[in-house]
Backbone as CSV, one residue per row, in Angstrom:
resi,resn,N_x,N_y,N_z,CA_x,CA_y,CA_z,C_x,C_y,C_z
1,UNK,-9.732,10.270,13.923,-8.403,10.237,14.484,-7.778,11.618,14.411
2,UNK,-7.046,11.957,15.431,-6.326,13.221,15.422,-5.019,13.045,14.683
3,UNK,-4.449,14.133,14.196,-3.227,14.076,13.409,-2.082,13.370,14.102
4,UNK,-2.010,13.444,15.456,-0.890,12.857,16.183,-1.172,11.432,16.634
5,UNK,-2.404,10.944,16.457,-2.739,9.589,16.871,-2.023,8.581,15.977
6,UNK,-1.513,7.531,16.617,-0.876,6.460,15.858,-1.969,5.619,15.198
7,UNK,-1.820,5.291,13.912,-2.825,4.438,13.267,-2.957,3.113,14.018
8,UNK,-4.185,2.645,14.143,-4.439,1.426,14.890,-4.229,0.180,14.044
9,UNK,-3.852,-0.888,14.726,-3.816,-2.208,14.114,-5.058,-2.954,14.578
10,UNK,-5.421,-3.982,13.856,-6.563,-4.801,14.230,-6.075,-5.970,15.081
11,UNK,-6.909,-6.446,15.974,-6.542,-7.617,16.773,-6.525,-8.854,15.870
12,UNK,-5.796,-9.870,16.302,-5.739,-11.125,15.546,-7.140,-11.719,15.403
13,UNK,-7.934,-11.674,16.475,-9.296,-12.212,16.415,-10.142,-11.475,15.384
14,UNK,-9.959,-10.153,15.290,-10.721,-9.377,14.314,-10.328,-9.776,12.891
15,UNK,-9.023,-9.933,12.649,-8.539,-10.338,11.319,-9.123,-11.699,10.950
16,UNK,-9.125,-12.628,11.897,-9.667,-13.964,11.645,-11.158,-13.879,11.321
17,UNK,-11.912,-13.140,12.135,-13.351,-13.025,11.910,-13.680,-12.377,10.587
18,UNK,-12.965,-11.316,10.263,-13.208,-10.631,8.992,-12.843,-11.538,7.812
19,UNK,-11.764,-12.281,7.948,-11.361,-13.212,6.895,-12.404,-14.313,6.735
20,UNK,-12.918,-14.827,7.856,-13.968,-15.851,7.779,-15.162,-15.355,6.980
21,UNK,-15.523,-14.080,7.147,-16.703,-13.544,6.470,-16.440,-12.921,5.113
22,UNK,-15.345,-12.202,4.984,-15.109,-11.400,3.774,-13.812,-11.724,3.054
23,UNK,-13.027,-12.662,3.571,-11.717,-12.952,2.998,-11.744,-14.060,1.971
24,UNK,-10.654,-14.169,1.218,-10.547,-15.192,0.182,-9.081,-15.576,-0.004
25,UNK,-8.837,-16.884,0.023,-7.538,-17.428,-0.357,-7.719,-17.896,-1.791
26,UNK,-6.891,-17.380,-2.699,-7.125,-17.627,-4.117,-5.827,-18.017,-4.815
27,UNK,-5.923,-18.983,-5.707,-4.787,-19.421,-6.514,-5.163,-19.245,-7.977
28,UNK,-4.345,-18.502,-8.708,-4.549,-18.307,-10.144,-3.489,-19.126,-10.883
29,UNK,-3.943,-20.020,-11.736,-3.040,-20.774,-12.600,-3.313,-20.269,-14.006
30,UNK,-2.324,-19.580,-14.562,-2.506,-18.921,-15.862,-1.561,-19.539,-16.882
31,UNK,-2.137,-20.097,-17.944,-1.316,-20.691,-18.998,-0.396,-19.645,-19.600
32,UNK,0.862,-20.020,-19.772,1.849,-19.104,-20.333,3.011,-19.898,-20.910
33,UNK,3.386,-19.568,-22.117,4.522,-20.233,-22.760,5.860,-19.767,-22.187
34,UNK,5.817,-18.746,-21.328,7.047,-18.218,-20.739,7.565,-19.092,-19.594
35,UNK,6.802,-20.102,-19.192,7.188,-20.964,-18.082,7.408,-22.389,-18.567
36,UNK,8.424,-23.054,-18.014,8.786,-24.421,-18.414,7.596,-25.369,-18.400
37,UNK,6.799,-25.303,-17.328,5.680,-26.238,-17.185,4.436,-25.766,-17.938
38,UNK,4.501,-24.567,-18.527,3.400,-24.070,-19.344,2.401,-23.184,-18.639
39,UNK,2.661,-22.847,-17.361,1.726,-21.979,-16.635,2.431,-21.272,-15.485
40,UNK,1.881,-20.128,-15.112,2.330,-19.391,-13.933,1.328,-19.639,-12.818
41,UNK,1.821,-19.683,-11.583,0.955,-19.867,-10.418,1.096,-18.640,-9.536
42,UNK,-0.034,-17.962,-9.284,-0.042,-16.774,-8.437,-0.932,-17.021,-7.227
43,UNK,-0.392,-16.734,-6.049,-1.112,-16.891,-4.787,-1.633,-15.523,-4.346
44,UNK,-2.884,-15.479,-3.867,-3.486,-14.215,-3.435,-4.288,-14.417,-2.158
45,UNK,-4.234,-13.425,-1.289,-5.118,-13.337,-0.133,-5.822,-11.994,-0.247
46,UNK,-7.168,-11.997,-0.179,-7.963,-10.772,-0.342,-8.963,-10.607,0.797
47,UNK,-9.236,-9.363,1.112,-10.415,-8.993,1.904,-10.990,-7.767,1.216
48,UNK,-12.284,-7.815,0.927,-12.943,-6.719,0.212,-14.028,-6.121,1.104
49,UNK,-14.070,-4.774,1.139,-15.074,-4.077,1.947,-15.554,-2.827,1.226
50,UNK,-16.697,-2.325,1.661,-17.240,-1.105,1.075,-16.265,0.050,1.266
51,UNK,-16.316,1.000,0.358,-15.377,2.122,0.344,-15.336,2.863,1.680
52,UNK,-16.474,2.978,2.347,-16.536,3.704,3.620,-15.691,3.030,4.704
53,UNK,-15.348,1.755,4.519,-14.600,1.010,5.531,-13.140,0.784,5.159
54,UNK,-12.616,1.634,4.312,-11.211,1.501,3.902,-10.274,1.482,5.105
55,UNK,-10.581,2.285,6.132,-9.718,2.358,7.309,-9.571,0.994,7.991
56,UNK,-10.606,0.154,7.923,-10.537,-1.193,8.495,-9.488,-2.012,7.735
57,UNK,-9.500,-1.910,6.428,-8.512,-2.644,5.623,-7.096,-2.145,5.887
58,UNK,-6.963,-0.841,6.091,-5.638,-0.284,6.423,-5.151,-0.840,7.763
59,UNK,-6.064,-1.033,8.715,-5.665,-1.591,10.010,-5.260,-3.065,9.863
60,UNK,-5.922,-3.793,8.973,-5.542,-5.184,8.686,-4.134,-5.214,8.090
61,UNK,-3.883,-4.308,7.162,-2.554,-4.212,6.540,-1.480,-3.936,7.595
62,UNK,-1.761,-3.047,8.539,-0.794,-2.758,9.605,-0.565,-3.987,10.482
63,UNK,-1.613,-4.727,10.755,-1.496,-5.921,11.596,-0.656,-6.997,10.914
64,UNK,-0.919,-7.252,9.652,-0.235,-8.327,8.929,1.109,-7.895,8.345
65,UNK,1.360,-6.585,8.343,2.645,-6.022,7.901,3.028,-6.410,6.475
66,UNK,2.009,-6.445,5.601,2.267,-6.727,4.193,1.017,-6.392,3.391
67,UNK,1.146,-6.441,2.079,0.006,-6.235,1.198,-0.261,-4.778,0.893
68,UNK,-1.362,-4.545,0.178,-1.750,-3.186,-0.167,-3.268,-3.082,-0.216
69,UNK,-3.745,-1.852,-0.061,-5.170,-1.556,-0.124,-5.385,-0.703,-1.359
70,UNK,-6.333,-1.095,-2.203,-6.591,-0.303,-3.401,-8.080,-0.245,-3.693
71,UNK,-8.452,0.785,-4.442,-9.841,0.987,-4.842,-10.180,-0.002,-5.942
72,UNK,-11.317,-0.663,-5.804,-11.785,-1.599,-6.827,-13.085,-1.047,-7.386
73,UNK,-12.997,-0.465,-8.557,-14.176,0.140,-9.179,-15.239,-0.917,-9.447
74,UNK,-16.439,-0.654,-9.024,-17.550,-1.597,-9.184,-18.485,-1.083,-10.272
75,UNK,-18.746,-1.913,-11.276,-19.620,-1.495,-12.384,-20.974,-2.200,-12.363
76,UNK,-21.101,-3.221,-11.516,-22.380,-3.949,-11.465,-23.452,-3.085,-10.790
77,UNK,-24.657,-3.106,-11.345,-25.737,-2.345,-10.716,-26.005,-2.892,-9.313
78,UNK,-26.446,-2.025,-8.430,-26.791,-2.389,-7.050,-25.599,-2.842,-6.215
79,UNK,-24.382,-2.530,-6.626,-23.187,-2.822,-5.832,-22.514,-1.501,-5.478
80,UNK,-22.020,-1.388,-4.253,-21.337,-0.164,-3.841,-19.863,-0.242,-4.231
81,UNK,-19.215,0.898,-4.248,-17.785,0.951,-4.537,-17.023,0.319,-3.368
82,UNK,-15.924,-0.365,-3.690,-15.214,-1.136,-2.682,-13.714,-0.854,-2.682
83,UNK,-13.110,-1.216,-1.569,-11.659,-1.282,-1.456,-11.298,-2.728,-1.199
84,UNK,-10.113,-3.100,-1.659,-9.647,-4.472,-1.489,-8.263,-4.440,-0.863
85,UNK,-8.099,-5.244,0.165,-6.778,-5.493,0.743,-6.271,-6.756,0.058
86,UNK,-5.087,-6.708,-0.509,-4.534,-7.836,-1.261,-3.089,-8.103,-0.866
87,UNK,-2.782,-9.367,-0.690,-1.398,-9.814,-0.534,-1.152,-10.795,-1.673
88,UNK,-0.154,-10.487,-2.511,0.115,-11.328,-3.676,1.584,-11.734,-3.798
89,UNK,2.454,-11.185,-2.971,3.875,-11.556,-3.035,4.070,-12.900,-2.335
90,UNK,4.682,-13.839,-3.030,4.891,-15.164,-2.451,5.607,-15.096,-1.110
91,UNK,6.599,-14.222,-0.992,7.350,-14.144,0.270,6.444,-13.720,1.424
92,UNK,5.454,-12.865,1.149,4.518,-12.443,2.191,3.457,-13.508,2.469
93,UNK,2.998,-14.174,1.428,2.030,-15.268,1.615,2.673,-16.345,2.487
94,UNK,3.898,-16.751,2.116,4.578,-17.843,2.815,5.140,-17.398,4.163
95,UNK,5.652,-16.180,4.224,6.321,-15.716,5.443,5.432,-15.029,6.457
96,UNK,4.255,-14.529,6.041,3.407,-13.777,6.967,1.971,-14.289,7.042
97,UNK,1.323,-14.457,5.898,-0.095,-14.842,5.894,-0.278,-16.265,6.422
98,UNK,0.470,-17.211,5.887,0.326,-18.601,6.334,0.679,-18.748,7.820
99,UNK,1.809,-18.209,8.287,2.083,-18.328,9.726,1.004,-17.672,10.609
100,UNK,0.448,-16.550,10.150,-0.600,-15.877,10.927,-1.806,-16.802,11.103
101,UNK,-2.279,-17.403,10.010,-3.478,-18.240,10.098,-3.179,-19.633,10.665
102,UNK,-1.925,-20.031,10.723,-1.574,-21.245,11.463,-1.675,-20.982,12.963
103,UNK,-1.262,-19.798,13.361,-1.294,-19.412,14.780,-2.706,-19.035,15.227
104,UNK,-3.477,-18.402,14.350,-4.829,-17.912,14.666,-5.806,-18.610,13.725
105,UNK,-6.412,-19.690,14.202,-7.250,-20.535,13.350,-8.532,-19.851,12.907
106,UNK,-8.877,-20.091,11.654,-10.158,-19.651,11.117,-11.263,-20.471,11.773
107,UNK,-12.452,-19.886,11.881,-13.553,-20.556,12.568,-14.415,-21.389,11.638
108,UNK,-14.681,-20.898,10.441,-15.588,-21.632,9.544,-14.856,-22.797,8.881
109,UNK,-15.550,-23.928,8.795,-14.921,-25.128,8.231,-14.556,-24.937,6.762
110,UNK,-15.385,-24.214,6.008,-15.083,-24.019,4.584,-13.835,-23.149,4.399
111,UNK,-13.701,-22.120,5.220,-12.517,-21.251,5.103,-11.268,-21.985,5.586
112,UNK,-11.407,-22.801,6.633,-10.264,-23.603,7.104,-9.802,-24.565,6.019
113,UNK,-10.763,-25.195,5.328,-10.428,-26.116,4.239,-9.692,-25.370,3.123
114,UNK,-10.213,-24.211,2.728,-9.556,-23.429,1.674,-8.148,-23.027,2.086
115,UNK,-7.993,-22.626,3.350,-6.666,-22.240,3.831,-5.712,-23.431,3.800
116,UNK,-6.181,-24.606,4.240,-5.336,-25.800,4.252,-4.833,-26.115,2.840
117,UNK,-5.718,-26.049,1.861,-5.344,-26.330,0.465,-4.421,-25.229,-0.062
118,UNK,-4.750,-23.968,0.254,-3.932,-22.827,-0.139,-2.503,-22.994,0.393
119,UNK,-2.398,-23.389,1.656,-1.085,-23.596,2.277,-0.332,-24.712,1.555
120,UNK,-1.022,-25.798,1.234,-0.378,-26.910,0.534,0.158,-26.458,-0.825
121,UNK,-0.628,-25.663,-1.540,-0.176,-25.131,-2.835,1.002,-24.186,-2.640
122,UNK,0.932,-23.331,-1.624,2.026,-22.385,-1.352,3.327,-23.122,-1.058
123,UNK,3.241,-24.228,-0.329,4.448,-24.999,-0.031,5.004,-25.663,-1.281
124,UNK,4.132,-26.061,-2.194,4.597,-26.591,-3.489,5.314,-25.492,-4.288
125,UNK,4.758,-24.287,-4.264,5.391,-23.154,-4.953,6.739,-22.838,-4.310
126,UNK,6.768,-22.815,-2.975,8.028,-22.537,-2.269,9.117,-23.538,-2.659
127,UNK,8.708,-24.798,-2.880,9.655,-25.856,-3.268,9.888,-25.904,-4.786
128,UNK,9.380,-24.893,-5.501,9.530,-24.789,-6.960,8.877,-25.932,-7.729
129,UNK,7.920,-26.607,-7.122,7.214,-27.695,-7.805,6.309,-27.160,-8.915
130,UNK,5.924,-25.877,-8.821,5.082,-25.277,-9.860,5.825,-25.125,-11.186
131,UNK,7.126,-25.344,-11.153,7.933,-25.232,-12.365,8.030,-26.566,-13.107
132,UNK,7.382,-27.607,-12.564,7.397,-28.921,-13.210,5.980,-29.288,-13.657
133,UNK,5.898,-30.112,-14.658,4.587,-30.551,-15.166,3.811,-31.291,-14.070
134,UNK,4.474,-32.193,-13.359,3.798,-32.967,-12.307,3.351,-32.048,-11.159
135,UNK,4.207,-31.114,-10.793,3.846,-30.180,-9.722,2.664,-29.316,-10.118
136,UNK,2.662,-28.853,-11.343,1.558,-28.030,-11.844,0.260,-28.835,-11.893
137,UNK,0.367,-30.095,-12.260,-0.811,-30.973,-12.279,-1.379,-31.118,-10.867
138,UNK,-0.512,-31.300,-9.875,-0.928,-31.417,-8.470,-1.599,-30.115,-8.008
139,UNK,-1.015,-28.969,-8.361,-1.568,-27.669,-7.975,-2.955,-27.483,-8.585
140,UNK,-3.099,-27.830,-9.854,-4.416,-27.701,-10.509,-5.456,-28.594,-9.836
141,UNK,-5.051,-29.787,-9.463,-5.953,-30.715,-8.790,-6.392,-30.156,-7.426
142,UNK,-5.441,-29.616,-6.679,-5.765,-29.010,-5.378,-6.664,-27.795,-5.544
143,UNK,-6.346,-26.963,-6.522,-7.113,-25.733,-6.759,-8.591,-26.041,-7.001
144,UNK,-8.876,-27.133,-7.700,-10.267,-27.507,-7.983,-11.068,-27.765,-6.710
145,UNK,-10.374,-28.067,-5.624,-11.031,-28.353,-4.346,-11.315,-27.093,-3.537
146,UNK,-10.806,-25.959,-3.983,-10.964,-24.708,-3.236,-12.234,-23.954,-3.635
147,UNK,-12.740,-23.178,-2.670,-13.829,-22.224,-2.897,-15.039,-22.849,-3.593
148,UNK,-15.329,-24.078,-3.223,-16.495,-24.749,-3.792,-17.739,-24.361,-2.998
149,UNK,-18.791,-24.095,-3.715,-20.066,-23.831,-3.051,-20.688,-25.175,-2.699
150,UNK,-21.144,-25.279,-1.479,-21.710,-26.550,-1.031,-23.168,-26.335,-0.666
151,UNK,-24.020,-27.227,-1.132,-25.427,-27.184,-0.744,-25.610,-28.083,0.464
152,UNK,-26.258,-27.602,1.496,-26.490,-28.402,2.691,-25.286,-28.411,3.591
153,UNK,-25.262,-29.345,4.514,-24.186,-29.422,5.481,-22.997,-30.189,4.929
154,UNK,-21.811,-29.762,5.319,-20.592,-30.421,4.834,-20.228,-31.589,5.714
């Protein structure tokens, strides 16, 4: 790119395809005595790519208008250094990520299932249900259904 070129955004189809292959909708439930219900709930959307492709993640960030790209040091043998695009702010998950993937459907059934559950958990968080014991129990139950490895056809 030349110095005067405007940074590019990625097309919606590209974001969907990359998310289908390299993306992750993730919910962290972390026990903590600082919360009434005994745990904090953190919502995350990630896409991880090799360090040489950082510019692709920057274009995803421009398209979705939220999140950040950071270096993720890799210590495992036979793994290359990576960058990760992450969205972790609830307002961005609820206000940008969920509406984007509602409008632009994921193609793989497993990723669609994870997104559906992720969205359900996000709506519980938006309604402050994560601050109650029953709401936290529901979130934990939903979380167990996410990112499961399946053998054979679903």
